[in-house]
TIMITOR-280006 format. One line per 10 residues: number of its first residue (from 1); for each residue x, y, z of C-alpha. Coordinates in steps of 0.2 Angstrom, whole numbers, plus 5000, padded with zeros to 4 digits. Layout:
! residues N
NUM = X:Y:Z  ...
//
This chain:
! residues 236
1 = 5047:4953:4944  5042:4947:4961  5028:4934:4962  5017:4929:4977  5006:4915:4979  4987:4918:4975  4984:4912:4993  4995:4925:5000  4987:4939:4990  4970:4933:4994
11 = 4974:4933:5013  4982:4950:5012  4966:4957:5003  4956:4952:5019  4967:4957:5034  4969:4974:5040  4985:4985:5040  4983:4986:5059  4985:4967:5060  5000:4967:5048
21 = 5009:4981:5058  5007:4970:5073  5014:4954:5064  5029:4964:5058  5032:4972:5075  5033:4954:5082  5047:4951:5069  5057:4967:5074  5050:4978:5061  5043:4995:5067
31 = 5044:5007:5053  5033:4999:5040  5017:5010:5039  5018:5025:5027  5014:5042:5036  5003:5054:5027  4998:5042:5013  4979:5039:5012  4966:5031:5000  4958:5043:4987
41 = 4943:5032:4986  4933:5019:4995  4938:5002:4989  4929:4985:4992  4945:4975:4996  4963:4979:5001  4976:4984:4988  4989:4970:4988  5003:4968:4975  5022:4968:4973
51 = 5030:4986:4973  5037:4993:4956  5046:5009:4961  5049:5026:4954  5061:5039:4962  5059:5058:4960  5072:5071:4966  5068:5090:4967  5064:5098:4950  5076:5110:4941
61 = 5069:5123:4929  5081:5120:4914  5078:5101:4914  5059:5099:4918  5050:5105:4904  5033:5100:4897  5040:5095:4880  5050:5081:4889  5034:5071:4891  5035:5067:4872
71 = 5050:5056:4876  5044:5038:4879  5059:5036:4890  5054:5049:4902  5054:5040:4919  5037:5045:4924  5029:5040:4908  5040:5024:4906  5034:5019:4924  5016:5020:4918
81 = 5020:5010:4903  5031:4996:4911  5023:4993:4928  5018:4974:4927  5001:4968:4929  4996:4965:4947  5010:4976:4953  5008:4992:4963  5018:5008:4956  5025:5016:4972
91 = 5032:5034:4969  5044:5043:4980  5040:5061:4980  5050:5064:4996  5033:5068:5005  5031:5084:4995  5013:5086:4990  5015:5103:4982  5013:5095:4965  5004:5080:4958
101 = 5013:5063:4954  5000:5058:4942  4983:5063:4935  4967:5055:4928  4975:5050:4911  4990:5042:4918  4980:5033:4932  4968:5027:4919  4982:5020:4908  4990:5012:4923
111 = 4973:5003:4927  4969:4997:4909  4987:4989:4909  4982:4979:4924  4991:4987:4938  4985:4983:4955  4986:5001:4961  4997:5017:4964  5004:5024:4980  5013:5041:4981
121 = 5018:5051:4996  5015:5066:4984  5000:5074:4977  4987:5068:4964  4978:5079:4952  4960:5075:4945  4957:5068:4962  4939:5067:4960  4938:5056:4945  4953:5046:4951
131 = 4944:5042:4967  4930:5033:4957  4942:5022:4948  4941:5003:4951  4960:5004:4954  4965:5009:4971  4976:5025:4972  4984:5031:4988  4993:5048:4990  4997:5063:5002
141 = 4981:5073:4995  4975:5082:4980  4987:5094:4971  4983:5103:4955  5001:5108:4949  5009:5095:4937  5023:5086:4943  5037:5095:4934  5034:5110:4945  5042:5101:4960
151 = 5048:5083:4955  5061:5077:4943  5058:5058:4939  5075:5049:4939  5075:5030:4941  5064:5015:4941  5065:4999:4951  5077:5006:4964  5075:5006:4983  5065:5022:4988
161 = 5057:5030:5003  5038:5033:5002  5029:5040:5017  5045:5038:5028  5046:5019:5024  5060:5010:5014  5052:5001:4999  5062:4989:4989  5056:4983:4972  5046:4967:4975
171 = 5041:4971:4993  5022:4968:4995  5012:4983:4997  4995:4981:5006  4983:4996:5008  4966:4998:5017  4956:5012:5024  4970:5016:5037  4984:5017:5024  4999:5007:5017
181 = 5010:4994:5025  5026:4988:5017  5029:4970:5020  5047:4963:5015  5045:4951:5001  5054:4936:5010  5041:4938:5025  5025:4940:5015  5019:4922:5014  5021:4918:5032
191 = 5014:4935:5038  4999:4932:5027  4995:4916:5037  4999:4923:5054  4989:4939:5051  4973:4929:5046  4975:4918:5061  4977:4933:5072  4961:4941:5065  4951:4924:5068
201 = 4957:4924:5086  4952:4943:5088  4935:4940:5081  4932:4928:5095  4939:4940:5108  4929:4954:5101  4913:4944:5103  4918:4941:5122  4921:4960:5125  4904:4964:5117
211 = 4896:4952:5129  4904:4961:5144  4920:4952:5147  4934:4962:5155  4951:4965:5147  4961:4955:5159  4962:4937:5153  4952:4941:5138  4964:4953:5128  4977:4947:5127
221 = 4969:4929:5130  4975:4918:5144  4975:4899:5143  4956:4898:5148  4951:4910:5134  4962:4901:5122  4954:4885:5126  4937:4892:5124  4943:4899:5107  4948:4882:5101
231 = 4931:4875:5106  4923:4889:5097  4933:4888:5082  4930:4869:5081  4911:4872:5082  4911:4884:5067
//
């Protein structure tokens, strides 16, 4: 299982996904923000943790029956029971929200096992009680039908697509009120530091804008503004 430093995770819980997409863009990565995936609730801090992946393909009526859930090896049920503590279960539903990729019982079990959160580009049933869970849950929207109506769970811990973004097992998943960003595992530690530095500078820039400064020379900052920032930072 992928492990990130506690310092990295702490920084990622503070910075915005907007900042992270900028840092990834600077490194040549443009397709890192999931489309159509939003938080179900309002959470006090960012979701941050390594990805544990589940892949779905379209359901088929002769295979996808309710009695299949009794099998502990059913990939959806196994994903709930094997996602490691601190990890984020990321579910590939092909962007199809016609059916749920989980409900209150499964999300509660995932939470009690210590998962950091759950992300799906499909639907979620029992959305009202799930929105009140302490564990962050992101999805394409509420959807009452059970997953078997549309989705056939196939594989765990393989590369998937979620919200139009490639997700590899162990990538760092970060979510805030805007949505979900996927940070490649090998870039996570450096991006966490760079993102926090960017936000500190932007805090100073915002203060100047609030005081009436014009954009030219302030945002992006020129040498004079950067010098003023360094003086401001030293005084804090």
